C-alpha positions as CSV (number, residue, x, y, z in Angstrom):
1,M,0.0,-0.1,0.0
2,V,0.9,3.6,-0.6
3,L,0.0,5.9,1.8
4,K,-1.5,9.0,0.6
5,R,1.1,11.9,1.8
6,K,-1.2,14.8,2.9
7,V,-0.8,17.7,5.0
8,R,-4.2,16.8,7.2
9,Y,-6.0,14.0,7.5
10,E,-9.5,12.9,8.8
11,I,-10.1,10.6,11.5
12,S,-11.6,8.0,8.5
13,D,-8.2,8.5,6.7
14,L,-6.5,6.9,9.8
15,I,-8.6,4.3,10.1
16,E,-8.4,3.3,6.6
17,E,-4.5,3.5,7.0
18,I,-4.4,1.3,10.1
19,D,-7.4,-1.0,8.4
20,A,-4.5,-1.6,5.6
21,V,-1.5,-2.3,7.7
22,L,-3.0,-4.5,10.1
23,P,-2.8,-7.6,8.0
24,K,0.8,-7.0,7.6
25,V,1.1,-7.3,11.2
26,N,-0.8,-10.3,11.8
27,K,1.1,-12.0,8.9
28,E,4.3,-11.5,10.0
29,L,2.6,-12.7,13.8
30,E,1.5,-15.6,11.9
31,N,5.2,-16.2,10.7
32,R,7.0,-15.9,14.0
33,K,4.4,-18.0,15.7
34,Q,5.1,-20.6,13.0
35,G,8.3,-20.6,13.4
36,I,9.2,-18.3,9.9
37,P,12.1,-16.6,10.6
38,G,11.8,-12.8,9.7
39,Y,11.7,-9.2,11.1
40,G,10.3,-8.9,14.8
41,E,9.6,-10.8,18.0
42,I,6.4,-12.3,18.9
43,D,5.4,-10.1,21.2
44,Q,7.0,-6.9,19.9
45,L,4.3,-7.4,16.7
46,E,1.4,-8.3,19.7
47,A,2.0,-4.9,21.0
48,I,2.0,-3.1,17.8
49,K,-1.2,-4.8,16.8
50,E,-2.7,-4.3,20.1
51,E,-1.9,-0.4,20.3
52,L,-3.3,-0.4,16.3
53,E,-6.1,-1.7,17.5
54,E,-6.9,0.3,20.5
55,I,-6.0,3.6,18.3
56,K,-8.8,2.2,15.6
57,K,-11.1,1.8,18.4
58,M,-10.7,5.4,19.8
59,A,-10.8,6.6,16.2
60,L,-14.1,4.6,15.4
61,E,-16.0,5.9,19.0
62,N,-14.5,9.4,18.4
63,K,-12.9,9.4,21.6
64,L,-9.6,10.1,20.6
65,P,-7.2,12.1,23.2
66,P,-6.3,15.7,22.8
67,K,-3.6,16.1,19.8
68,G,-1.0,16.8,22.6
69,E,-1.8,13.6,24.4
70,R,-1.4,11.7,21.5
71,W,1.4,9.3,21.2
72,V,2.6,5.5,20.0
73,R,4.9,3.5,22.2
74,Y,6.0,1.5,19.4
75,R,7.3,4.4,17.5
76,W,9.7,5.1,20.7
77,Y,10.5,1.4,20.7
78,F,12.0,1.6,17.1
79,T,14.2,4.4,17.7
80,H,14.9,3.6,21.4
81,E,15.0,0.0,21.9
82,D,16.1,-1.3,18.2
83,W,12.9,-3.3,17.6
84,E,12.8,-4.2,14.2
85,V,10.1,-5.0,11.7
86,E,9.9,-5.8,7.8
87,P,11.0,-2.2,6.4
88,L,7.9,-1.1,4.4
89,L,6.0,-2.0,7.3
90,E,8.2,0.1,9.6
91,E,7.4,3.1,7.3
92,N,3.6,2.4,7.3
93,L,3.8,2.3,11.1
94,K,5.6,5.3,11.6
95,E,3.7,7.6,9.2
96,I,0.2,6.3,11.1
97,A,2.1,7.4,14.5
98,D,2.8,10.7,12.4
99,I,-0.7,10.9,11.2
100,Y,-2.2,10.4,14.6
101,H,0.2,12.5,16.5
102,R,-0.1,15.8,14.6
103,K,-1.6,15.7,11.2
104,L,-5.5,14.6,11.9
105,R,-7.7,17.7,11.5
106,E,-9.5,19.1,14.6
């Protein structure tokens, strides 16, 4: 998937981006559980999946925190804990984090 590079996104765009990336996270997670080598550990991929699902749920319920309080943990883990996922997936996840944190229309 190629993310639509916009200056401002609607909540529906955020949900769409999450829906597009969750199957990729799930595929990587299933591969690790089956012993297929690749990027990311099971616990890391589960944490990413849970966080994306949590953000999606808040977006669907229109209960997102105020703009200054929107952070994703997985972005920090990529930078400070050296978590690795498939490079294109990481790029998509970082873009979702950026949309959530600062690019949603208010």
